[in-house]
Wavefront OBJ file of the C-alpha trace (Angstrom):
o trace
v -18.073 -10.533 -13.543
v -20.179 -8.365 -14.742
v -22.691 -10.129 -16.345
v -23.161 -12.080 -13.044
v -23.996 -8.802 -10.891
v -20.828 -7.852 -9.563
v -20.155 -4.166 -8.965
v -17.241 -1.912 -8.408
v -17.724 1.457 -9.360
v -13.867 3.019 -9.270
v -11.526 0.166 -9.806
v -11.117 -1.777 -6.898
v -10.635 -4.856 -8.651
v -8.872 -3.699 -11.873
v -6.941 -0.968 -10.015
v -5.814 -1.304 -6.527
v -6.647 -5.218 -5.718
v -5.017 -6.066 -9.145
v -1.876 -3.909 -8.441
v -1.824 -5.635 -4.729
v -1.535 -8.956 -5.529
v 0.337 -8.658 -8.684
v 2.944 -6.949 -6.377
v 2.382 -10.358 -4.258
v 2.986 -12.429 -7.201
v 6.544 -10.557 -8.523
v 7.699 -10.138 -4.813
v 7.441 -13.974 -4.379
v 8.998 -14.578 -7.661
v 11.786 -12.459 -6.566
v 12.765 -13.209 -3.190
v 13.920 -11.369 -0.032
v 16.282 -8.747 -0.397
v 19.686 -9.231 0.939
v 20.206 -6.561 4.071
v 22.967 -5.321 5.459
v 23.672 -6.828 9.782
v 21.786 -3.464 11.862
v 19.365 -3.421 13.916
v 15.739 -3.899 13.078
v 14.493 -0.558 11.844
v 12.280 1.379 9.465
v 13.137 4.325 8.125
v 11.275 6.020 5.545
v 12.926 7.969 2.900
v 11.622 11.312 3.201
v 8.614 11.929 5.368
v 7.632 15.585 3.705
v 7.772 13.452 0.596
v 5.424 10.793 2.017
v 3.214 13.499 3.383
v 3.430 15.354 -0.360
v 2.554 12.492 -2.046
v -0.474 11.319 0.085
v -1.948 14.833 -0.116
v -1.717 14.483 -3.785
v -3.044 11.265 -4.013
v -5.882 12.174 -2.196
v -6.733 15.164 -4.359
v -6.906 13.222 -7.194
v -9.023 10.463 -6.107
v -11.968 12.769 -5.719
v -11.471 12.944 -9.196
v -10.699 9.183 -9.898
v -14.022 8.310 -8.108
v -16.041 11.528 -8.418
v -15.289 11.130 -12.335
v -16.465 7.273 -12.526
v -20.065 8.872 -12.330
v -19.206 10.107 -15.852
v -21.185 13.185 -15.530
v -22.040 16.135 -13.015
v -24.752 15.339 -10.605
v -25.602 13.434 -7.458
v -24.038 10.569 -8.074
v -20.943 12.413 -8.518
v -21.442 14.381 -5.372
v -22.064 11.344 -3.645
v -18.850 9.433 -4.390
v -16.999 12.668 -3.805
v -18.298 13.141 -0.194
v -17.558 9.095 0.274
v -13.893 10.249 -1.145
v -13.885 12.639 1.804
v -15.417 10.422 5.008
v -13.756 7.058 4.134
v -9.799 8.157 4.015
v -10.559 10.826 7.260
v -11.758 7.973 9.052
v -9.577 5.686 8.539
v -6.854 8.264 9.107
v -8.063 8.851 12.777
v -8.353 5.216 12.916
v -4.980 4.071 12.280
v -3.516 7.025 14.523
v -5.531 5.637 17.384
v -4.646 2.095 17.319
v -0.712 3.280 16.690
v -1.118 5.395 20.163
v -3.320 2.440 21.802
v -1.934 -1.165 21.284
v 1.782 -1.651 21.692
v 3.655 -3.521 19.389
v 7.010 -4.829 19.478
v 8.818 -2.864 17.102
v 6.158 0.269 17.450
v 6.919 3.550 19.934
v 3.106 3.758 20.363
v 3.038 7.508 19.047
v 0.916 9.067 16.438
v 2.837 9.159 13.574
v 2.882 11.289 9.815
v 3.469 8.083 8.597
v 0.802 6.319 10.271
v -1.995 9.121 9.374
v -0.368 8.980 5.494
v -0.904 5.101 5.413
v -4.250 5.079 6.654
v -5.717 7.997 4.484
v -4.563 5.774 1.674
v -5.923 2.718 3.342
v -9.668 4.420 3.228
v -9.389 5.692 0.126
v -8.605 2.213 -1.460
v -11.256 0.558 0.602
v -13.977 2.987 -0.729
v -12.895 3.313 -4.248
v -15.711 -0.158 -5.136
v -18.357 1.251 -3.310
v -17.840 5.000 -3.255
v -20.960 5.281 -5.500
v -23.195 2.875 -3.785
v -23.018 3.527 0.043
v -24.375 6.442 1.931
v -21.944 8.233 3.993
v -21.931 6.556 7.160
v -21.592 3.489 5.382
v -18.335 5.117 3.907
v -17.320 5.863 7.115
v -17.567 2.217 8.696
v -15.867 1.237 5.118
v -12.626 3.320 6.109
v -12.985 2.022 9.936
v -12.873 -1.709 8.696
v -10.508 -1.094 6.337
v -7.962 -0.101 9.155
v -8.899 -2.331 11.105
v -8.002 -5.481 8.790
v -5.181 -3.767 6.915
v -3.063 -2.555 9.932
v -2.102 -5.396 11.520
v -0.864 -6.555 7.965
v 0.674 -3.802 7.241
v 3.034 -4.219 10.224
v 3.283 -7.964 9.643
v 3.768 -7.066 6.095
v 7.011 -4.876 7.782
v 8.398 -6.947 10.054
v 7.526 -10.457 9.673
v 6.733 -11.885 5.770
v 9.717 -11.116 4.668
v 8.722 -9.833 0.931
v 10.667 -6.667 0.131
v 7.468 -4.488 0.173
v 8.752 -0.885 0.690
v 5.303 1.014 0.132
v 3.154 -1.517 1.804
v 1.377 -2.563 -1.776
v 0.338 -5.951 -0.555
v -1.437 -5.082 3.038
v -3.097 -1.642 1.764
v -3.763 -1.850 -1.698
v -4.313 -5.656 -2.271
v -6.140 -6.861 1.168
v -7.601 -2.967 1.064
v -8.950 -3.406 -2.752
v -10.067 -7.060 -1.848
v -11.864 -5.910 1.508
v -13.807 -2.870 -0.328
v -15.071 -5.140 -3.294
v -16.684 -7.456 -0.688
v -17.640 -4.811 1.247
v -19.964 -3.672 -1.531
v -22.264 -6.513 -0.924
v -22.934 -5.459 2.287
v -22.679 -1.635 2.416
v -24.577 -0.773 -0.566
v -27.941 0.983 -0.398
v -30.820 -1.651 0.832
v -33.343 -3.636 -1.487
v -35.517 -0.918 -2.207
v -33.543 1.167 -4.128
v -34.005 -1.534 -6.670
v -37.721 -0.862 -7.012
v -39.179 0.673 -9.941
v -39.856 3.888 -7.791
v -36.843 3.849 -5.331
v -36.513 6.500 -2.652
v -34.609 10.346 -3.579
v -31.775 9.139 -0.861
v -30.525 6.379 -2.928
v -27.139 6.641 -3.570
v -27.074 4.704 -6.360
v -30.644 3.174 -7.436
v -31.878 0.772 -9.473
v -27.524 -0.817 -9.690
v -26.805 -2.969 -6.594
v -28.036 -3.581 -2.801
v -26.857 -5.139 0.182
v -27.734 -9.116 0.448
v -26.336 -11.956 0.936
v -25.995 -13.275 -2.205
v -24.514 -9.972 -3.688
v -21.860 -10.572 -0.976
v -20.955 -14.135 -2.075
v -20.795 -12.594 -5.738
v -18.168 -9.954 -4.167
v -16.613 -12.599 -2.721
v -16.201 -14.432 -5.285
v -15.039 -12.217 -7.650
v -12.421 -10.530 -5.374
v -11.040 -13.946 -4.519
v -10.573 -14.704 -8.525
v -9.414 -11.472 -9.532
v -6.494 -11.897 -6.352
v -5.312 -15.626 -7.221
v -5.515 -14.587 -11.177
v -3.346 -11.743 -10.497
v -1.130 -13.449 -7.896
v -0.355 -16.550 -10.125
v 0.154 -14.402 -13.910
v 2.749 -11.980 -11.928
v 4.570 -14.733 -10.544
v 4.585 -16.855 -13.456
v 5.505 -13.564 -15.655
v 8.615 -12.887 -13.614
v 9.453 -16.610 -13.303
v 9.382 -16.279 -17.316
v 11.449 -13.002 -17.518
v 14.242 -14.849 -15.638
v 14.386 -17.657 -17.729
v 14.574 -15.754 -20.673
v 17.823 -13.503 -19.454
v 16.873 -11.508 -16.215
v 19.614 -11.663 -14.003
v 18.073 -11.547 -10.472
v 20.502 -9.624 -7.766
v 21.100 -12.614 -5.464
v 23.766 -11.013 -3.163
v 24.506 -7.964 -1.463
v 27.041 -6.495 -3.711
v 24.636 -7.454 -7.018
v 22.144 -5.214 -4.761
v 24.641 -2.622 -3.789
v 25.912 -2.236 -7.376
v 22.575 -1.926 -8.837
v 22.295 1.790 -7.591
v 21.986 5.217 -9.034
v 25.563 5.379 -10.644
v 25.222 2.162 -12.613
v 21.768 2.842 -13.922
v 22.221 6.451 -14.680
v 25.707 7.890 -14.079
v 24.680 9.727 -10.755
v 23.391 9.634 -7.427
v 20.842 11.097 -5.297
v 22.492 11.559 -2.429
v 26.179 11.107 -1.601
v 27.611 10.611 1.830
v 30.669 9.551 3.346
v 30.427 7.978 6.861
v 27.619 6.046 7.729
v 25.837 7.845 10.773
v 22.995 5.210 11.627
v 21.900 1.976 10.763
v 19.732 3.446 7.929
v 22.462 3.939 5.815
v 22.917 1.701 2.797
v 26.616 0.493 2.944
v 28.619 -2.420 2.116
v 28.199 -5.403 4.563
v 32.019 -5.188 5.302
v 32.031 -1.621 5.703
v 29.432 -1.487 8.249
v 31.233 -4.320 10.359
v 34.304 -2.797 10.206
v 32.869 0.745 11.713
v 31.239 -1.275 14.524
v 34.256 -3.400 15.522
v 36.580 -0.432 15.922
v 34.659 2.464 16.458
v 35.723 3.465 19.633
v 39.650 3.302 18.962
v 39.644 4.390 15.248
v 42.040 6.983 14.882
v 41.510 10.071 12.713
v 43.531 9.053 10.423
v 41.651 6.238 9.574
v 38.125 7.861 10.068
v 39.626 10.197 6.792
v 40.973 7.007 4.748
v 37.671 5.444 5.308
v 35.170 8.136 4.601
v 37.487 8.357 1.031
v 36.757 4.687 0.654
v 33.106 4.919 1.014
v 32.844 8.059 -0.919
v 33.772 6.319 -3.829
v 31.585 3.669 -3.889
l 1 2 3 4 5 6 7 8 9 10 11 12 13 14 15 16 17 18 19 20 21 22 23 24 25 26 27 28 29 30 31 32 33 34 35 36 37 38 39 40 41 42 43 44 45 46 47 48 49 50 51 52 53 54 55 56 57 58 59 60 61 62 63 64 65 66 67 68 69 70 71 72 73 74 75 76 77 78 79 80 81 82 83 84 85 86 87 88 89 90 91 92 93 94 95 96 97 98 99 100 101 102 103 104 105 106 107 108 109 110 111 112 113 114 115 116 117 118 119 120 121 122 123 124 125 126 127 128 129 130 131 132 133 134 135 136 137 138 139 140 141 142 143 144 145 146 147 148 149 150 151 152 153 154 155 156 157 158 159 160 161 162 163 164 165 166 167 168 169 170 171 172 173 174 175 176 177 178 179 180 181 182 183 184 185 186 187 188 189 190 191 192 193 194 195 196 197 198 199 200 201 202 203 204 205 206 207 208 209 210 211 212 213 214 215 216 217 218 219 220 221 222 223 224 225 226 227 228 229 230 231 232 233 234 235 236 237 238 239 240 241 242 243 244 245 246 247 248 249 250 251 252 253 254 255 256 257 258 259 260 261 262 263 264 265 266 267 268 269 270 271 272 273 274 275 276 277 278 279 280 281 282 283 284 285 286 287 288 289 290 291 292 293 294 295 296 297 298 299 300 301 302 303 304 305 306 307 308 309
């Protein structure tokens, strides 16, 4: 790809796009998770962990993008600043869309999960071009990334049927693909390729925006996406053929938990308090049918029964 003049400053193709579309291939090979019969909900495991993880990622991303300059200087500085501007703009855009656009399963409220998703989207989209664009273009990249990834994330969550807990396909895959293509649209102008480029150029004599460059970036991004989907799909299929036992029903998926794998559990609950709890299908149906008429004795008995699982 480099030989045909494709550019990727910090790994948009080989890191984020590869991760997202490899996840898509694996999810297609594994199939949809069997779920308990409960209302359609999306309950994060721990919002504070999401916030802490996003903050840690954002902090480390400065080294990820800025360090790709391989030296201290102007190039590292522009990559560092773009790594701040793009996710900041993306975070505000995601929160704004959550607040003003009604969707079937959203509450039109600004939430921490949406803000964190916007941050990650901006970081992913700016990664391929962080050392090739000006700060204003980084802000534009963050906004464009959210405009594309925001609807795809909610579609991935509610309608795709993919078991994508962290929105890897819609944010990392599509975001990495979009960021790679945007190198051909948002990089410095062709004047920065001359023998005497202006001092304001982000990365002179490397890449400049043009229709031809955009086509090269589009070709490479699409080929990489197809490669990752197909190879990951075939690898998982080969693993299943060679003896990996698929978890095909709910009871298999329920038993393949912390206790069977590690001999310990992260959380021990007795009676489920909400449809978010992960319980056996028959236990959930039993609680739903006689929740109003159940006696204290039966409640204690069922609590002990559920504790065993």
